[in-house]
C-alpha positions in Angstrom: -20.7 21.6 -21.0 -18.8 18.6 -22.3 -20.2 17.1 -25.5 -19.4 14.3 -27.8 -18.1 16.9 -30.3 -15.6 18.1 -27.8 -14.8 15.2 -25.5 -12.5 15.4 -22.5 -10.7 12.5 -20.9 -10.9 12.6 -17.1 -7.9 11.7 -14.9 -7.3 11.6 -11.2 -4.3 12.1 -8.9 -4.2 11.0 -5.2 -2.4 12.7 -2.4 -2.7 10.2 0.4 -1.3 11.4 3.7 -1.0 10.1 7.2 0.6 11.3 10.5 3.4 9.1 11.7 5.5 9.9 14.8 4.2 13.5 14.6 5.2 14.0 11.0 2.9 14.1 7.9 3.8 11.5 5.3 2.8 11.1 1.7 2.1 7.8 -0.1 4.2 7.3 -3.2 5.3 4.4 -5.3 8.4 3.6 -7.3 7.8 2.6 -11.0 10.5 0.3 -12.4 10.9 2.4 -15.5 9.3 5.8 -14.8 10.5 7.0 -11.4 8.7 7.9 -8.2 5.1 8.9 -8.6 1.8 9.6 -6.9 -1.1 7.1 -7.4 -2.9 8.4 -10.5 -4.7 7.3 -13.6 -7.6 7.5 -16.0 -11.3 7.6 -15.0 -13.1 4.6 -16.6 -16.3 5.0 -18.6 -19.3 5.3 -16.2 -17.0 5.8 -13.2 -17.1 8.8 -10.9 -13.8 10.6 -10.3 -14.1 9.8 -6.5 -14.5 6.1 -7.4 -11.5 6.2 -9.8 -9.1 7.8 -7.3 -9.9 5.0 -4.7 -9.4 2.3 -7.4 -6.1 3.8 -8.5 -4.8 3.9 -5.0 -5.7 0.3 -4.4 -4.3 -0.9 -7.7 -1.0 1.0 -7.6 -0.2 0.8 -3.8 -2.4 -1.9 -2.3 -3.7 0.6 0.2 -7.5 0.5 0.6 -8.2 2.0 4.1 -8.3 5.6 3.1 -10.8 8.5 3.6 -11.6 11.1 1.1 -10.9 14.6 2.6 -11.2 17.0 -0.3 -11.3 17.6 -4.0 -8.5 20.1 -4.4 -9.4 21.2 -7.9 -8.5 20.3 -11.5 -6.0 21.0 -14.3 -6.9 21.0 -18.0 -4.2 20.0 -20.5 -4.2 20.0 -24.3 -0.8 18.6 -25.5 -0.2 20.0 -29.0 0.0 17.3 -31.6 -1.1 14.5 -29.3 -4.4 12.8 -28.6 -5.8 10.6 -25.9 -7.5 7.2 -26.6 -11.1 7.2 -25.3 -11.9 3.5 -25.7 -9.9 0.4 -26.1 -9.1 -0.2 -29.8 -7.0 -2.1 -32.2 -4.8 -0.3 -34.7 -5.8 -0.7 -38.4 -3.4 -1.0 -41.3 -5.6 1.4 -43.4 -8.5 3.8 -42.7 -10.9 0.9 -43.0 -12.4 -1.4 -40.3 -11.9 -4.4 -42.6 -8.1 -3.9 -42.6 -7.6 -4.8 -38.9 -4.0 -5.8 -38.1 -3.9 -9.5 -37.0 -1.1 -8.7 -34.5 -3.8 -7.8 -32.0 -2.0 -4.8 -30.5 -4.4 -2.8 -28.4 -4.5 0.9 -27.4 -6.2 1.3 -24.0 -8.3 4.2 -22.6 -6.0 7.0 -21.5 -3.1 6.1 -23.8 -1.5 9.1 -25.4 -0.6 9.0 -29.1 0.8 11.5 -31.6 -1.5 12.5 -34.4 -0.1 12.1 -37.9 -3.1 12.9 -40.2 -6.8 12.2 -40.7 -8.9 10.7 -43.5 -12.6 10.6 -43.4 -13.7 9.1 -40.1 -10.2 7.8 -39.2 -7.0 9.2 -37.9 -3.4 7.9 -38.3 -1.6 7.9 -35.0 1.7 6.7 -33.6 2.2 5.1 -30.3 5.8 5.1 -28.8 7.1 3.4 -25.7 10.6 4.2 -24.4 12.9 2.2 -22.0 12.5 4.7 -19.2 11.0 8.1 -18.2 11.9 11.0 -18.0 15.4 10.2 -19.4 14.8 7.7 -22.2 17.8 6.0 -23.9 16.1 4.1 -26.7 12.8 3.4 -28.2 11.4 0.0 -27.2 8.2 0.0 -29.2 6.7 2.1 -32.0 3.5 1.4 -33.9 1.7 3.6 -36.5 -1.7 2.9 -37.8 -5.3 4.0 -38.1 -8.0 4.4 -35.4 -11.6 5.8 -35.6 -11.6 9.5 -35.0 -14.4 9.2 -32.5 -12.1 7.4 -30.2 -9.7 10.3 -29.9 -9.8 13.5 -27.8 -7.3 16.3 -27.5 -8.0 17.4 -23.9 -7.7 15.9 -20.4 -9.0 17.2 -17.1 -7.1 15.9 -14.1 -8.7 16.1 -10.6 -6.6 16.3 -7.5 -7.8 14.6 -4.3 -6.5 14.7 -0.8 -7.1 11.5 1.2 -6.1 10.3 4.6 -5.0 6.8 5.4 -6.1 4.8 8.4 -2.8 4.5 10.4 -4.1 1.4 12.2 -4.6 -0.5 9.0 -2.1 -3.3 8.3 -2.0 -2.2 4.7 -0.6 1.1 5.7 2.1 -0.2 8.1 3.3 -2.9 5.7 3.5 -2.0 2.0 4.5 -5.0 -0.1 5.2 -4.6 -3.8 2.2 -4.5 -6.2 1.9 -6.1 -9.6 -0.1 -4.0 -12.0 0.0 -3.0 -15.7 2.7 -5.6 -16.3 5.0 -3.9 -13.9 6.0 -4.3 -10.2 5.4 -1.1 -8.2 7.0 -0.5 -4.8 4.8 1.7 -2.6 6.3 3.6 0.3 5.7 6.5 2.7 7.8 9.7 2.6 7.9 12.6 4.9 6.2 15.6 3.4 9.0 17.9 4.5 11.7 15.6 3.0 10.2 14.2 -0.3 12.4 12.2 -2.7 12.8 13.3 -6.3 9.3 12.8 -7.8 9.2 12.4 -11.6 8.2 15.5 -13.7 5.6 16.7 -14.4 4.2 15.2 -11.3 6.4 17.1 -8.9 4.7 20.3 -10.2 1.4 18.9 -9.0 2.5 19.2 -5.4 1.2 22.8 -5.5 -2.3 21.4 -5.4 -1.6 19.6 -2.1 -0.5 23.0 -0.7 -4.2 23.9 -0.7 -4.8 21.3 2.0 -2.1 22.7 4.4 
């Protein structure tokens, strides 16, 4: 059983398929800085994983006419030296709530940070953002500061879902670019037997889709 003493951040990944001209296709999107990906993301507080996967598909690809086929299972991860943010928080200059940094920089639920040290009820963490993934050339942003320990967890559980798209839906036939998370995503369909180079570690997740076929 999951407890507040051992919290786990829940995540979802969507394998959305359709049959087009007799071939099975998979819904993907091209991130401007992080390669080709599946629709995926973090389950919000109070949200069911089944609700989260539908929301992520709509937000990242614009496709909404989908049918949930199966929950394919889950993968637990515990990245050594890193933590996940459980709730939106600012970064404090010292391990004290009164020392809030006036820059207003926010860490959002699901953000991954490296753990530097802890003091009392606070942890010092570092957030880094690079120009691109998975082959970064330079660091674009780096912030180190303090956050409440209760807002961190060391484990995530990712649920994998198979969904089918309604081929008759206009949103499936015509996939315009989508603006989300301050980026422009370009969704597209790719034949399952001729997939493009999907970014790691997501390509390894394809083994979960094999359970559906």
